[in-house]
N, C-alpha and C positions, 0 to 999 in steps of 0.2 A: 528506410522508414518504415516501423511497422505500422503505428497510426499518425493521422494529424485531426488534432482537434483545434478549437480558438486559442487556447494557452498551455497546449502539450504538443510536442511532437518525441512521439515513441523510437528510438533506434533500437536495433537489433544486428549483431555481428552474426556474420556465420557460424560462429562456434556456440549459438544460442544466448550470448549476456544481452541481457535488456540496462537502458540507459534511456531516461527521457531528460530533453529540454523544456523547462517552464519558466512563464513568465509572466507579468500581468496579474500578481497575486499568488501565482504558482509558488507554496511552501516548500521548505525542506524535507526531504522523504531519502529514503533508501537508495533511490534510482536517479536522484534528483539533480540535476546542474542548471541552480537557480542564477538565469540571466538578468542582467538589470533593467533590460526591455523589449520590446517585442524585435525579433528579427528583421521583418520587414521586406522579407524573399518568401515565394511559396516551397513550402516544404510537403510535397503531395506525398499520400500512403502509397507505398509499393515500389516508390524513387528508391535508385540505389545510385550509393555515393562512394565515395574513398575518406577514409578517415586518417588522416595523418597526424598522428601525436609528436610533439619535439621537444624534447628532452630540453630542462631548461639550460643544461650545460652547454646545449649546441645552440643556443639562439645570442643573433647578434642583432643588433636593429635591420639587416638585409635580411633576417630570414621569414619575417612575416610582408608577405606580397602586398606590394602597395597599392595595387587593385582591387584586396579584397574589398567584398559590397560593403563591409560591416565591422567592427572588431566589439565585443561585449566584453567585460568584467564578468565575472560567473561565479557562483558558491557551490562548492561542489567537495563530499567526502574524498577523503584518499588522493589527495592530487598533488602530494610533494614528488616533487623531482621533473612535473612536469609545467611545461610553460604557455601551450596552446593546443587548442583541436582547431586543426582544418577540415572542412567538410567542403569537396570538389564534386562535381560530379565526375561520372566514368570517363567522362571527353576530356577533362581537365579543366572545366570553368571554378574559377574560384567560387563559392556561392556563401560560406560562413565560418567566419574564423570567431572559435570562441576563445576568449582569452584569459588562459587560469594566473596568472602571475600575479594579481591581486585579491585571488580568489580564496574567501574563509571557510577553512574546512569545518564541518559540522558530523558530529557523532550520534548514528541513527540508533545507538541502542541506549533506552532509559538504562539509570540506575537499579538494575534489579536487584543486588541486595539489598539498598535502601527500598524499596518496595515490598520485598519478601520479610522485613522486619517489621514491616505496618500491615499485615495483609488481613489480621483484624478491622482494622478501621475502614479499609478498602471496604472488607466486605460487610460491611455496616452502612458506608456509606453507597452500594451500588444502586439501593433501592429508590435512588435520585434518577436514576438510567430507568429500571425498571417503569417507573413513573409516566418515563419521555415515551417509552417505545410501547408502552401501552395507550397512551394517547397517538402514536402517530400509527397504529394498527386499527383505531376506531376512526383516525381520518381517511385513513386507506377505504377503509371497510364503506364509508360514506359517501364514496365519489371524492375527495377532496385533495385531488392530484392534479397538477398541471396537464396541458394539453401534451408537452414534451415526454412527460413519464409515461402518460398513459401510452403515446406512440414507442417506448422504449419496452413496453410490458410490461410493466410494472404493477402490481396492484395488492391484495389483501392477499388474493390465493396464491401469487406468487412465495408472499413473504409466510403461512399456513404451510407450504410446501416445505420450503425450507425449516422452519421450527419441527415438524415430523420429522424430517429426516434426521437434522439436530440433535433431537430428542434420542435416537436409535443411537448415534456415534456416541453417547453420554453416557449411555444405557451398558453399551457392551464395552467401553472404557472402563466404570465402575464396575462391572463384575468381573474384569481381568479377561476377558474370553475373546481372545487375539483373532479367531477365525470370524468371528460377529463384528469387530471392528473393522477389520480388511475389507468384508461384504459392506456393512455402515458406508463405510467412507468413500467405498467405489460407489454406491448410489449420489450419496452428497457430492464428491468432486464435479464441478463443470453442470452444476443443475443449476438451471435459472438463467433469463435472456442476460446478456452484454458483453462486454469485452472481458468483464471480471465478473463471471458468473456466481449470483448470491450465497450459493454454494460455497464457494471458494471465499467468499468473503466472510461468510460464518466459520470456517474452521482458521481463519486467517487473525480472527477475532479471538476465537479458541484456543488458539495458539499462545498468544501475547499471555492469556490468563496463567496458563499454564508457565511461564517462566515466572509466574510469581508463587509457584508451587515448589515445595522441599522435596519433590519426588526428581530431582534432576537426572538422575538415572532415565527413569523412566520418561521424561522429556524427550529425551534423545531418541528412545525408543519410537515414543511417536510421529516427532519430526520424520525420522528416516521413510516409515512407512508411508505420513501425508506424503509426500516429496514425491517420492514411488509410485504411488497412488494418480496424483495431478500429471504425471509427465506423459500419461497415456490418453488421461481423460477429460483435459480443460484446455484452456487458452494461452498461447506462449507467454503474453503478459500476466496474465494472473499466475502461471507457474512462477514468475520472479517476483511477485509478489507476495504467494506462499513461501516460498523458500526464503525471502525476508522475515516472514513474521516466524517462521521456523528458526531462524537463527537470531531472532529476538531483536530485531528491527523494527521502530514505526515513523510513521512520517509525525512532524511536529504537532498535528492536533492529537494525537495520540500522548504524545508526551506531556500536553499540557494537562489533558481527561485523566492521565494515570496522577499525576503529581496533586491534581484537586483531589485526588480520592484519597490519597494517602497522608494528605494535611488535615487540619480541623477546619478546613475552610465551611464556609455557607454554604448550603443547598444552592444557591444562586449560581456560583463559581462551576460546582460540577454540574448544572445544568446548562450553563453557558459552553459550557467546554464537549459535552454531549452532544448540543445542538450544532456546533458546527460540525460532528461528525458524521452526524444524521441528515445532514445536505449535502451529502457526497453520493454524486449518482442518485438513480432513482431507487436501487436500491440497495447499494454497495454500504452505505453508511448504517444502516437499520440492521440488515443481516451481521453486517462484522460486531455491532453493539451487541445483539443478541446472543452470538458466538461467546462475548466476553462474558457476558452475564452468568451463560451456562459452565464456563470455564471457572467461574468463581466459585457455583454452586460446587463444583465437586471438590474446592477446599474443604 
């Protein structure tokens, strides 16, 4: 168990792969298995579990232990061929049974080809995000943050540092200076507080914007450099999110925002979609939106 929160439990395998069990409003995302309801058992961070994956072809009515504490329907990507995931403690106690037999697969990659064809409209509409970010920056400067956010170390200073470091990354990329880009990425990766530092969130948003670029060859080079840099400089969970963004994967709130930007939607739909992202974490949503806007600027 990598991390445990009110509505999310992040699991990590010995091979370093990350998956998240989410519930109670937690939506679809590249790492997520969406449970229908709260597990109802303690899943403490740091605890080790044995995960048994049962193939669909091997399942019969006796395969699922009758004394398992709970059984959940789940929505998970790429679940073909799997019937269930059983989490047991290392001493064999059955703790959680996630039933995948009725799971609905979800595609984490937006339709990038569709979005690339509408880059002009997206670039014009991104001004609504810029207005929201300006209002958020003013709110942070005036101390309009909750006590919880302040305890996490979020504030105008963090956002300003991320913005400055992000500008160095964008400038190095624009000038095709590989050495300067590597140095700027090293300064940004892992920068800021939190399980997913705001510098990484900025990079994730920047990568999503790059997937709308026509320079896909340059994008692949950029993806590799960012993932390589992040490997030594940031948290395990943040590396997983950056790898997903590099692969063009995003959670459903970003799917909605990208769709709104590419459509002829009124600014209210765009603002509402961006507001949902802005509410992510103390700085995560704001930093990711900033990175996305900076990536759009490079178009």
